[in-house]
N, C-alpha and C positions, 0 to 999 in steps of 0.2 A: 664476717664468718662464714654466713654460707657459701661464699664463693671458698674461700676456703674445705668446705666438704664438698667440694661436687669437685674441687685437683685433686682431691685424696682421692675421691669415686676411682676416678679416672686411670691414677697410678693403679691403684689395685690392681683394674681389668689389665690392663697394660704387663704388671709384672705376670701374669697368669702363663702357665707353659702351653704354646700352641698345639692345638686337636688334629692330627690326620684322618685318614680316613682314605679305602683304599675307594676306586673306579676299575671295575670289570666291565669287560665286555664278549660278547658269545656270541658263538653262530657258527649255523654250520652250510660248509660248501660243499653244491653238490653237481658233481660234472655234468657239465650243460656245453650243447655244441650248438652252433644254428647256422644255414647254411639260406642264399638267399640270390637271385641270379638278377643283377638289377641289366644287365646287357648281356643277351644274346648271342648267339655268332650266329655269320653270315657265311657261305661259301659260295667262292668259288674257282675261276679254273687258271692257274698262275704260267709263268712263262714256259713251264718242265712239262706241264702236261696235267699236274697232280688238282683234283679238285681237295681245296683247302680253305681252312676260315681265315691264313694264316694275312697279314696285310700284305703289300698291297691287293691283292687277290681277292680275300674277302674280308672277314672283322672278326677279333679274338670274341671268346666269351670272358666274361667278368662275374665272379661264384664272391660272395663276399664271404668271408667264416668271422664266428664271431664265438668262441673259445674260455670256457672258465674250468680248472682243476686238469686233466689231463685227460686230453682222447686223441683217437687213431681219426685220420683224416684216407679216406681210399679213394682212389679215384681208379673206376674201370675201362676199360679201353675201349674206342665205339663201336657201335654197331649200328645197322639199317633201322631207324623211325618208321619210317614207311618205306611202300615198294618204290623200286627203283623204273627207269624207262622202261619200256619197251624198245628192245634193241641193246641191254644197257647188258655186256659179255663179262661177268663177274669175275672168270677164270683169272686167279693170279690177282686178285685185289688183296691190297695190303691195307689194314684199316687201324687209322695210326693216333693219339694222345700227346700229346705234352704241355706244361703245365710250368706255370712260372711266379711264385706267390715273391708280394714284397713287406715291408718290414719286418714284424715277426714270423712271418713264412717263409722270408728267404733262404728257408733250409728246406724250403718246399720247392726244385727245382728238377724237372726231369726233360730230357730232351725225346725227341719222338721214339713212343713203344708201343709194342701191340701187344704188352702185360697188364696185368690189373700192377699198381704198386701204389703202397702204403707209406704215410709221414705220418712220424707221434708227435701231439704240440701238445703245449699246454696251455695257459692258461695267456691269452694274446687280444688283446681293442680288436674291431672293426675294422679289420682287415681284408686288400685286394688277391684273388688268382688268377690270373688269366691262364686260361685254357684256350688252345687250339685241336681240331680235328684233321686229317689227311687221309685219302684216299690215292694210293698211287694204284696204279690199273695197266698194264704193258698194250691191253686193248682197245684204253681209252674210254671218253665218256658220249653215250646218247644223247640228243639234246632232249630235253626233258627237267623236272623238277626232281632234287636230291635229299634227301635228310639224312643227319645224322645225331645221332644221343648219346652223350655220355653219362656216366652216370658217376658222381659225386657224394662220400658219406661220411658223416661226420659220426664219430660214434665214442663214448668211454668205454 
């Protein structure tokens, strides 16, 4: 008889209707964009007489971009980051920047330009942007050290 009572108890539990509950998730996502430069660029003189970071004369800079939400990536043209060598004649020089994005940044492609450019980006995982700088000058380049700076900004 005792066995019959246990079986009857399980039958009553099995006949009860199933219960349900909602499981909710909430969160706030702020627009964030981070930049890093794991590979700085190097300048060299190419066969056309231009001072450039483009291989094989130089080395392109790599900027890593991590974007959450909607952000704007702005790339300024290069400026001299240090004094140019004695004897350098800047008359007629043109300072140019180009960049090429990969993956989620494939929309960020710009041929050499001397103006500021911007690209709207959305959320994307850590992605690389290859940046090149170039100086053309009909007067050539004096021997010495040259340093260019390109400002890359990412903001909501």
